[in-house]
C-alpha positions as CSV (number, residue, x, y, z in Angstrom):
1,M,-14.9,-2.4,21.5
2,S,-12.0,-4.4,22.9
3,K,-9.3,-2.8,24.9
4,Y,-5.7,-4.2,25.0
5,Y,-4.2,-2.8,28.2
6,Y,-1.7,-5.5,28.9
7,L,-0.7,-5.9,25.3
8,V,0.0,-2.2,24.7
9,A,1.6,-1.7,28.1
10,G,4.1,-4.4,27.3
11,L,5.1,-3.2,23.9
12,P,8.7,-1.7,23.6
13,N,8.9,1.9,22.8
14,I,10.0,2.4,19.2
15,A,11.2,5.3,17.0
16,L,11.6,5.7,13.3
17,D,15.4,6.1,13.6
18,D,15.9,2.9,15.7
19,S,18.9,1.0,14.5
20,K,17.5,-2.4,15.5
21,L,14.2,-4.2,16.1
22,T,13.1,-6.2,19.0
23,Y,10.9,-8.2,16.6
24,T,9.6,-8.1,13.1
25,I,6.1,-7.5,11.8
26,T,5.8,-11.3,11.5
27,D,6.8,-11.8,15.1
28,F,4.3,-9.2,16.2
29,R,1.5,-10.9,14.2
30,R,2.2,-14.1,16.0
31,E,2.1,-12.3,19.3
32,L,-1.4,-11.0,18.4
33,D,-2.7,-14.5,17.7
34,G,-5.2,-15.4,20.5
35,V,-5.1,-11.9,21.9
36,L,-7.3,-9.9,19.5
37,S,-11.0,-10.3,19.0
38,A,-12.1,-11.8,15.7
39,E,-13.2,-8.4,14.4
40,D,-9.9,-6.8,15.3
41,K,-7.8,-9.7,13.9
42,R,-9.4,-9.0,10.5
43,L,-8.0,-5.5,10.6
44,I,-4.5,-6.9,11.1
45,D,-5.2,-9.4,8.3
46,L,-6.1,-6.5,6.1
47,F,-2.7,-5.0,6.5
48,F,-1.0,-8.3,5.5
49,L,-3.0,-8.6,2.3
50,K,-0.4,-6.3,0.7
51,F,1.9,-9.4,0.7
52,D,-0.9,-11.6,-0.7
53,N,-1.3,-9.0,-3.5
54,Q,2.4,-9.4,-4.3
55,N,2.1,-13.1,-4.2
56,L,-0.8,-13.1,-6.6
57,L,1.3,-11.1,-9.1
58,T,4.2,-13.5,-8.6
59,Q,2.0,-16.5,-9.3
60,L,0.7,-14.9,-12.5
61,A,4.2,-14.1,-13.8
62,W,6.3,-16.9,-12.3
63,P,4.0,-19.8,-11.1
64,D,7.0,-21.8,-9.8
65,R,8.4,-19.1,-7.6
66,E,7.9,-19.1,-3.9
67,G,5.9,-16.2,-2.5
68,D,6.4,-13.8,0.4
69,M,5.9,-15.8,3.6
70,R,4.2,-12.9,5.2
71,G,1.1,-13.5,3.0
72,S,-1.7,-15.6,4.4
73,I,-3.1,-17.1,1.1
74,T,-1.2,-20.2,0.0
75,N,0.3,-20.6,-3.5
76,E,-2.1,-23.5,-4.0
77,E,-5.1,-21.3,-3.1
78,L,-3.9,-18.6,-5.5
79,Q,-3.3,-21.2,-8.3
80,D,-6.8,-22.6,-7.8
81,L,-8.4,-19.2,-7.9
82,I,-6.5,-18.3,-11.1
83,K,-7.6,-21.5,-12.7
84,I,-11.3,-20.9,-11.7
85,V,-11.3,-17.4,-13.1
86,R,-9.5,-18.3,-16.3
87,E,-11.9,-21.2,-17.0
88,D,-14.9,-19.0,-16.0
89,D,-16.0,-21.7,-13.5
90,T,-18.3,-21.0,-10.6
91,L,-16.6,-19.6,-7.6
92,P,-16.8,-21.6,-4.3
93,A,-19.5,-20.4,-2.0
94,N,-17.1,-20.5,0.9
95,L,-14.4,-18.6,-0.8
96,L,-12.3,-16.8,1.9
97,I,-10.1,-14.8,-0.5
98,P,-11.1,-11.1,-0.7
99,P,-13.4,-10.4,-3.7
100,Y,-11.1,-7.8,-5.3
101,F,-8.8,-10.7,-6.1
102,V,-11.5,-12.1,-8.4
103,D,-12.1,-8.6,-9.9
104,F,-8.4,-8.3,-10.6
105,L,-8.1,-11.7,-12.2
106,R,-11.1,-11.1,-14.4
107,L,-9.5,-7.9,-15.6
108,Y,-6.1,-9.6,-16.0
109,S,-7.6,-12.5,-18.0
110,G,-9.7,-10.3,-20.2
111,S,-12.9,-11.9,-19.0
112,D,-14.1,-8.6,-17.5
113,N,-16.2,-6.9,-20.2
114,Q,-16.0,-3.4,-18.7
115,E,-14.4,-0.8,-20.9
116,E,-10.7,-0.7,-20.4
117,T,-9.8,2.5,-18.7
118,L,-6.5,1.6,-17.1
119,S,-4.4,0.7,-20.2
120,T,-1.5,2.8,-19.2
121,I,-1.5,1.7,-15.5
122,S,0.7,-1.2,-14.5
123,W,-0.9,-4.4,-13.3
124,E,0.5,-3.8,-9.9
125,D,-1.1,-0.4,-9.7
126,R,-4.4,-1.9,-10.9
127,L,-4.3,-4.4,-8.1
128,A,-3.3,-1.6,-5.7
129,T,-6.3,0.4,-6.8
130,L,-8.6,-2.4,-5.9
131,Y,-6.8,-3.0,-2.6
132,Y,-7.1,0.6,-1.6
133,A,-10.8,0.7,-2.5
134,Y,-11.4,-2.5,-0.5
135,A,-9.6,-1.2,2.5
136,M,-11.2,2.3,2.4
137,K,-14.6,0.7,2.7
138,N,-13.6,-0.8,6.1
139,S,-16.0,0.0,8.9
140,N,-13.1,1.1,11.2
141,E,-12.8,4.8,10.5
142,F,-9.1,4.9,11.5
143,V,-8.1,2.1,9.2
144,A,-10.1,3.3,6.3
145,S,-8.6,6.8,6.8
146,W,-5.1,5.4,6.9
147,F,-5.4,3.7,3.6
148,E,-6.9,6.8,2.0
149,F,-4.1,8.9,3.5
150,N,-1.5,6.7,1.9
151,L,-3.4,6.7,-1.4
152,N,-3.4,10.5,-1.4
153,I,0.3,10.7,-0.6
154,N,1.3,8.3,-3.4
155,N,-0.9,10.1,-5.9
156,I,0.2,13.6,-5.0
157,L,3.9,12.8,-5.1
158,T,3.4,10.9,-8.3
159,A,1.7,13.9,-9.8
160,Y,4.5,16.2,-8.8
161,T,7.0,13.8,-10.4
162,C,5.0,13.7,-13.6
163,R,4.9,17.5,-13.6
164,K,8.6,17.8,-13.1
165,Y,9.4,15.4,-16.0
166,G,6.7,16.4,-18.4
167,L,4.6,13.3,-18.1
168,D,0.8,13.0,-18.2
169,K,-0.2,12.6,-14.6
170,A,-3.5,11.0,-15.5
171,D,-1.6,8.0,-16.8
172,Y,-0.1,7.3,-13.3
173,I,-2.8,8.3,-10.8
174,I,-4.6,5.4,-9.1
175,G,-7.9,5.2,-7.2
176,D,-11.3,6.8,-7.5
177,N,-11.6,9.1,-4.5
178,E,-12.2,12.8,-4.8
179,I,-8.5,13.6,-4.3
180,A,-7.4,11.3,-7.1
181,E,-10.0,12.8,-9.4
182,A,-8.9,16.4,-8.5
183,I,-5.3,15.5,-9.3
184,R,-6.2,14.0,-12.7
185,T,-8.2,17.0,-13.8
186,S,-6.7,20.1,-12.2
187,N,-3.9,22.1,-13.7
188,A,-3.6,24.3,-10.6
189,R,-0.2,24.3,-8.7
190,D,-1.9,22.6,-5.7
191,F,-4.4,20.6,-7.9
192,G,-7.2,22.6,-6.2
193,L,-6.5,20.9,-2.9
194,G,-5.1,23.7,-0.9
195,D,-8.2,24.1,1.3
196,T,-8.8,20.3,1.4
197,L,-5.6,18.6,2.7
198,D,-3.8,20.1,5.6
199,Y,-0.7,18.0,4.8
200,L,-0.4,19.3,1.3
201,P,2.2,21.9,2.1
202,A,4.4,19.2,3.7
203,L,4.0,17.0,0.5
204,Q,5.0,20.0,-1.7
205,R,8.2,20.4,0.3
206,I,8.9,16.6,0.1
207,A,8.3,16.7,-3.6
208,E,11.1,19.3,-4.0
209,E,13.6,17.1,-2.1
210,S,16.2,15.8,-4.5
211,N,17.8,13.3,-2.2
212,L,15.8,10.1,-2.5
213,M,16.6,8.8,1.0
214,V,15.9,12.1,2.7
215,R,12.6,12.3,0.7
216,E,11.6,8.8,1.8
217,K,12.4,9.5,5.4
218,K,10.3,12.7,5.4
219,I,7.4,10.7,3.9
220,D,7.6,8.2,6.7
221,L,7.9,10.9,9.3
222,L,4.7,12.5,8.0
223,K,3.0,9.1,8.2
224,W,4.4,8.5,11.7
225,E,3.1,11.9,12.9
226,W,-0.3,11.0,11.4
227,L,-0.4,7.8,13.3
228,E,0.6,9.5,16.6
229,E,-2.1,12.2,16.1
230,N,-4.9,9.8,15.2
231,T,-4.2,7.3,18.0
232,F,-3.6,9.9,20.8
233,F,-7.0,9.4,22.4
234,K,-7.1,5.6,21.7
235,P,-4.0,4.3,23.5
236,F,-5.3,0.9,24.3
237,D,-7.6,0.3,21.3
238,I,-7.0,-1.7,18.2
239,E,-6.1,1.5,16.4
240,S,-3.0,1.8,18.5
241,V,-2.1,-1.9,17.9
242,F,-2.6,-1.3,14.2
243,A,-0.4,1.8,14.3
244,Y,2.3,-0.1,16.2
245,L,2.4,-2.7,13.4
246,L,2.7,0.1,10.8
247,K,5.5,1.7,12.7
248,L,7.3,-1.6,13.0
249,E,7.1,-2.0,9.2
250,M,8.6,1.4,8.6
251,I,11.6,0.6,10.9
252,E,12.0,-2.8,9.3
253,R,12.1,-1.2,5.9
254,W,14.7,1.4,6.8
255,L,16.9,-1.3,8.3
256,T,17.0,-3.0,4.9
257,L,17.2,0.0,2.6
258,D,20.4,0.6,0.6
259,S,20.8,4.3,-0.3
260,T,22.9,3.8,-3.4
261,T,20.6,1.1,-4.9
262,G,17.5,3.2,-4.1
263,E,18.9,6.3,-5.8
264,E,20.0,4.4,-8.9
265,T,16.6,2.6,-9.1
266,F,14.7,5.9,-8.8
267,R,16.7,7.4,-11.7
268,R,16.0,4.4,-13.8
269,I,12.3,4.7,-13.1
270,V,12.1,8.3,-14.3
271,G,13.9,7.4,-17.5
272,T,11.5,4.5,-18.0
273,M,8.4,6.6,-17.4
274,K,9.6,9.0,-20.0
275,K,9.8,6.2,-22.5
276,G,6.3,5.0,-21.7
277,S,7.5,1.6,-20.4
278,Q,6.2,0.1,-17.2
279,N,8.6,-2.8,-16.7
280,I,11.3,-1.3,-14.5
281,L,8.6,0.8,-12.6
282,E,6.7,-2.4,-11.8
283,E,10.0,-4.1,-10.6
284,F,10.8,-1.2,-8.3
285,K,7.3,-1.2,-6.8
286,R,7.5,-4.9,-6.2
287,N,10.8,-4.6,-4.5
288,N,9.7,-1.7,-2.3
289,N,6.2,-2.8,-1.5
290,K,4.5,0.3,-2.7
């Protein structure tokens, strides 16, 4: 496994409450070009697929709109893939786009003959489900665990929100891991996960936080601590490089958040969920890169 002594040693120290950034996640990605091994570069590319996911959704809804420049797949490549799947043509043998894109497009176009089981889940969440499943199969244990950790956090907090507002949590939980299944089926206060997840008490406290910005900051602090703990013995490995990228993203997000807008949007989401509509929920998730 590659070690990155000079790279890591030269990285500026960062903290979640930093008021400015030395560089963005895009700048950091450029810095990593030519430094990482091919195998490790694929892990960084896996992170940036979240922007390609959003660009795919954008292409399906607004084909003429420019995508997020942080994605790696061009609009032309996405348009070609959409056309191939819609026309049920043979996929190119050298297709470099992740296979879950094809699975999603078949579902979206109605050409997937599997029984529809996600009818109440937004298209963005359906794509997120496939993305998480893809990432959680990664051979790097740290990276796979990170994605599962995030999936669990999202699902648990979603379930508490549903419970608070009298919504059916099964309509909003994504993914197929054991935690997701337990949340869908259990009526216990802790969804039967009290002896399974050591971070569940922290999530229960976060779920009770009424101030949206404080709540979001506590979620990121929990994630930051997880990254610190799980890279402690790998200071110069790709895991620490990956964790640094994730931390940069958190800081970058906080520097662009507007507390008033965030609070108003959250209230709109809850109202929309009560009415059974997904439109504003999808818009919020797109804007906040769920």
